[in-house]
C-alpha positions as CSV (number, residue, x, y, z in Angstrom):
1,M,285.0,-159.4,87.1
2,G,286.2,-155.8,86.1
3,A,284.0,-155.8,83.4
4,G,280.7,-156.7,85.8
5,G,281.6,-154.0,88.2
6,A,282.0,-151.3,86.1
7,G,278.4,-152.6,84.5
8,T,276.4,-151.7,88.0
9,H,278.3,-148.7,88.9
10,I,277.2,-147.1,85.3
11,S,273.7,-147.9,86.1
12,M,273.8,-147.9,89.5
13,T,275.0,-144.3,89.6
14,T,272.4,-143.3,86.4
15,L,269.5,-144.1,88.3
16,P,269.4,-140.9,91.2
17,M,269.8,-139.0,87.9
18,V,266.8,-139.8,86.8
19,W,265.2,-139.4,90.5
20,F,266.3,-136.0,91.9
21,D,265.9,-132.6,90.7
22,E,269.6,-131.0,91.0
23,R,269.5,-129.1,93.9
24,R,269.7,-132.9,95.4
25,L,271.1,-134.8,92.9
26,G,274.3,-133.9,95.0
27,R,274.0,-135.8,97.9
28,A,271.3,-138.4,95.9
29,L,274.7,-139.7,94.1
30,G,276.7,-139.2,97.9
31,I,274.7,-142.1,99.8
32,V,275.3,-144.2,96.6
33,T,279.0,-143.9,96.4
34,G,279.0,-143.8,100.5
35,G,278.5,-147.7,100.2
36,T,282.0,-148.3,98.9
37,G,283.8,-146.7,102.0
38,L,281.4,-148.7,103.4
39,G,282.4,-152.1,101.0
40,I,286.2,-151.1,102.3
41,I,285.7,-151.3,105.5
42,L,283.7,-154.4,105.6
43,T,285.9,-156.2,103.3
44,G,289.1,-155.1,105.1
45,L,288.0,-156.4,108.5
46,L,286.0,-159.5,107.4
47,L,288.1,-160.9,104.4
48,P,291.6,-160.9,106.5
49,Y,289.9,-162.9,109.1
50,I,289.2,-165.5,107.1
51,L,292.1,-166.0,105.4
52,L,293.7,-166.4,108.1
53,N,291.4,-168.5,110.0
54,F,290.2,-170.9,107.1
55,G,293.3,-172.2,105.7
56,K,294.9,-172.3,102.1
57,E,291.2,-172.6,100.7
58,A,290.2,-169.7,102.3
59,W,290.4,-167.8,99.2
60,R,286.9,-170.0,97.7
61,L,285.1,-169.2,100.9
62,C,285.9,-164.8,100.7
63,W,284.8,-165.7,96.8
64,L,281.9,-167.6,97.9
65,L,280.7,-165.3,100.1
66,L,281.1,-162.0,98.2
67,S,279.0,-164.2,95.3
68,L,276.4,-164.1,97.4
69,V,276.3,-160.8,99.2
70,T,276.3,-160.3,95.5
71,F,273.7,-162.2,94.0
72,L,271.7,-160.7,97.6
73,V,272.3,-156.9,96.3
74,A,271.2,-157.9,93.1
75,A,268.0,-159.3,94.2
76,M,266.7,-156.6,96.2
77,G,267.5,-154.4,93.7
78,W,265.2,-156.3,91.3
79,I,263.1,-156.3,93.5
80,L,262.8,-153.1,95.4
81,L,264.6,-150.8,92.8
82,R,262.0,-149.1,89.7
83,G,262.2,-146.7,86.6
84,K,261.0,-143.2,87.4
85,P,257.4,-142.6,87.1
86,N,256.8,-141.4,83.2
87,Q,258.0,-137.6,82.9
88,A,259.5,-135.7,80.3
89,T,260.4,-132.8,81.9
90,I,261.3,-132.2,85.4
91,L,260.4,-128.6,86.2
92,H,261.6,-126.2,88.8
93,P,260.7,-122.8,89.9
94,S,262.7,-119.6,88.8
95,S,263.1,-116.6,90.5
96,D,260.3,-114.7,88.1
97,G,257.7,-118.0,89.8
98,T,257.9,-119.0,85.9
99,K,258.7,-122.7,85.2
100,E,262.2,-123.7,83.6
101,S,263.2,-126.8,82.6
102,I,266.4,-128.7,84.4
103,S,268.0,-128.5,80.9
104,S,268.8,-124.7,82.0
105,V,268.2,-125.4,85.2
106,G,271.2,-127.5,84.9
107,K,274.0,-124.8,82.9
108,R,274.2,-123.6,86.5
109,S,276.8,-125.9,87.2
110,G,279.1,-123.5,85.3
111,L,281.3,-127.1,83.8
112,T,280.8,-127.4,80.0
113,L,280.9,-131.4,79.5
114,Q,284.2,-131.1,77.1
115,V,285.4,-130.8,80.7
116,I,283.7,-132.7,81.9
117,F,285.8,-135.2,80.0
118,I,288.7,-133.5,80.6
119,I,288.9,-133.3,84.2
120,Y,287.6,-136.7,85.4
121,F,290.3,-138.3,82.4
122,I,293.5,-136.4,84.8
123,F,292.1,-136.9,88.1
124,G,291.2,-140.9,87.1
125,F,295.3,-140.6,86.0
126,A,296.4,-138.4,89.0
127,Y,294.2,-141.3,91.7
128,N,294.9,-144.0,90.5
129,I,298.5,-143.5,91.0
130,Y,298.2,-142.5,94.4
131,A,295.7,-144.8,95.8
132,T,297.5,-147.8,94.1
133,Y,300.7,-147.4,95.3
134,F,300.2,-145.1,98.6
135,V,300.5,-148.7,101.0
136,A,303.6,-149.6,99.2
137,Y,305.3,-146.1,99.9
138,I,305.3,-146.6,102.8
139,V,306.0,-149.6,103.6
140,E,308.7,-150.2,100.9
141,D,310.4,-146.4,100.9
142,L,309.4,-145.4,104.6
143,R,310.1,-148.6,105.7
144,L,307.2,-148.8,108.2
145,S,305.4,-152.0,109.0
146,E,302.6,-153.1,107.1
147,K,300.3,-152.9,110.4
148,T,301.0,-149.2,109.8
149,A,300.5,-149.5,105.8
150,G,297.2,-151.2,106.9
151,D,296.0,-148.9,109.4
152,V,296.2,-145.8,107.7
153,W,294.5,-147.1,104.7
154,A,291.7,-147.9,106.9
155,I,291.0,-144.4,108.0
156,F,291.1,-143.8,104.2
157,G,288.0,-146.6,104.3
158,W,285.7,-145.1,106.8
159,M,286.2,-141.8,104.8
160,C,285.9,-142.2,101.3
161,M,282.2,-143.5,103.8
162,C,281.1,-139.8,104.5
163,S,283.3,-138.0,101.5
164,G,280.6,-138.8,98.8
165,L,277.6,-137.6,100.9
166,L,278.9,-134.2,101.8
167,W,281.2,-132.9,98.6
168,G,277.2,-133.9,96.6
169,F,275.7,-131.5,100.2
170,I,277.9,-128.9,99.0
171,S,278.3,-129.4,95.5
172,D,274.3,-128.8,95.6
173,H,275.0,-125.6,97.6
174,I,278.1,-123.7,95.8
175,G,278.2,-125.2,92.4
176,R,279.4,-128.3,90.7
177,R,282.2,-126.2,89.4
178,R,283.4,-124.6,93.1
179,A,282.9,-127.7,95.1
180,L,285.2,-129.5,92.4
181,I,288.0,-127.0,92.4
182,W,288.1,-126.8,96.8
183,N,287.6,-131.0,96.0
184,N,290.9,-131.3,93.7
185,G,293.4,-128.3,95.9
186,I,292.6,-130.8,99.3
187,I,292.9,-134.0,97.3
188,A,296.4,-132.1,95.5
189,F,297.6,-131.0,99.0
190,S,296.9,-134.3,100.3
191,A,299.0,-136.4,97.6
192,F,302.2,-133.7,98.8
193,L,301.9,-133.6,102.0
194,P,303.5,-137.8,101.9
195,I,306.1,-136.6,99.8
196,L,307.8,-134.0,102.5
197,L,306.4,-135.4,105.6
198,H,306.9,-139.2,106.5
199,Q,305.4,-139.4,110.0
200,P,302.5,-141.4,110.8
201,F,300.2,-138.9,112.4
202,F,300.7,-136.6,108.9
203,L,300.8,-140.5,106.7
204,N,297.1,-140.2,108.8
205,F,296.4,-136.9,108.2
206,A,297.0,-137.6,104.3
207,A,294.6,-140.8,104.0
208,L,292.2,-138.4,105.8
209,L,292.0,-135.9,103.0
210,F,292.8,-138.1,100.7
211,G,289.5,-140.3,101.6
212,G,287.6,-137.3,102.6
213,T,287.9,-136.1,98.6
214,F,288.2,-138.8,96.6
215,L,284.8,-139.8,95.8
216,G,283.3,-136.0,96.1
217,T,285.1,-136.2,92.3
218,V,283.3,-139.1,91.0
219,V,279.4,-137.7,93.0
220,I,280.6,-134.5,91.6
221,I,281.2,-135.0,88.1
222,A,278.1,-138.0,87.9
223,A,276.3,-134.8,90.0
224,A,277.5,-132.4,86.6
225,V,276.8,-134.9,83.9
226,G,272.8,-135.2,85.4
227,D,272.3,-131.7,85.7
228,R,274.2,-130.7,81.7
229,V,273.2,-134.2,80.1
230,V,269.0,-134.7,79.9
231,A,268.3,-138.0,77.3
232,K,270.7,-140.8,77.5
233,R,272.5,-139.7,80.9
234,A,273.5,-143.0,81.5
235,S,275.2,-143.4,78.0
236,V,276.9,-140.2,77.9
237,Y,277.8,-140.9,81.3
238,G,279.4,-144.4,80.6
239,L,281.4,-142.3,78.4
240,V,282.5,-140.3,80.8
241,T,283.4,-143.0,83.1
242,L,285.7,-145.0,79.8
243,I,287.6,-142.1,80.0
244,H,288.3,-141.9,83.2
245,G,288.7,-145.8,83.1
246,I,291.4,-144.7,80.3
247,G,293.3,-142.3,82.6
248,Q,293.4,-144.5,85.8
249,L,295.0,-148.0,83.2
250,L,297.6,-145.2,82.0
251,G,297.9,-144.0,86.0
252,T,299.1,-147.2,86.6
253,T,300.8,-147.6,84.1
254,L,303.3,-144.8,84.2
255,G,303.9,-145.5,88.1
256,G,305.0,-149.0,87.8
257,Y,307.0,-147.5,85.2
258,L,308.0,-144.6,87.1
259,K,309.0,-146.6,90.1
260,D,310.9,-149.7,87.7
261,L,313.1,-146.9,86.8
262,T,313.8,-144.6,90.1
263,G,313.8,-147.4,92.4
264,S,311.3,-145.1,94.4
265,F,307.8,-143.8,95.0
266,Q,308.1,-140.0,95.4
267,L,308.2,-139.5,90.9
268,N,305.3,-141.5,91.1
269,F,303.2,-138.9,94.2
270,I,305.0,-135.8,92.0
271,S,303.4,-136.9,89.3
272,S,299.6,-137.6,90.9
273,V,300.3,-133.5,92.3
274,V,300.9,-132.0,89.0
275,G,297.4,-134.0,88.0
276,F,295.6,-132.4,90.6
277,L,296.5,-129.3,90.1
278,L,295.8,-129.6,86.9
279,C,292.4,-130.4,87.3
280,V,291.8,-127.2,89.7
281,C,293.4,-125.2,87.0
282,V,291.2,-126.9,83.9
283,T,288.2,-125.6,86.1
284,A,289.3,-122.8,87.7
285,F,289.5,-121.2,83.9
286,N,286.3,-123.2,82.0
287,K,284.4,-121.0,80.3
288,E,281.1,-121.2,79.3
289,K,280.1,-120.5,76.1
């Protein structure tokens, strides 16, 4: 399941890279990733209802339903999706009226490919700690009800549905580098809030900020790769995502170790905040050669 999902993510995210120029790429990727938020909302509403009302074998029905939906999406993709018509180079008008290739336009993103790898690795490490242990932190450390934790996490799902499109639009207008600095700054603040303020209002606000920025980083990184790389974009983005996945693995593992060591999730969130702030610093001090 994990391998199949990862393969779908790579192919679907790289498809807009060949269909849209860099002026609209962020928004196009935002629409694609918005499906993640929609999926979180729909599964969060439907699957618990099935599990509660269809007996002990309800989990089989859930998997069957997910399989049918996935097959339907695959069939729609087979029928509707097409590769871009043969076009070797996308040209854009420059300031003096001449034409320039996307390879030169893409360099305006201000993010080198090496820095994109570093940032996405650190982000994978930091965000997966937060996403994996946030609900457990609310229930186990703060002693709030599971319903409260579920309501807080629902806000995350609703915000995910629009965050990709929002940050894609922002990055198209102010550039990938500046958008990424703002994005990671806000997500660092969202990870810092639950450490100090434990009231449900602030937890909801933290989930709102996190959901509103999380997919933004994914979109900005994907758009930056699309700007930077002309040939073999899917291969390069696949490698970027592999590095990101390694960061996720290390983040989850370290988070569990820190919880066992300290008996609390506080150090987990501190590690997450440090990771997001490090992303901000790396992005801010990136000097393109």
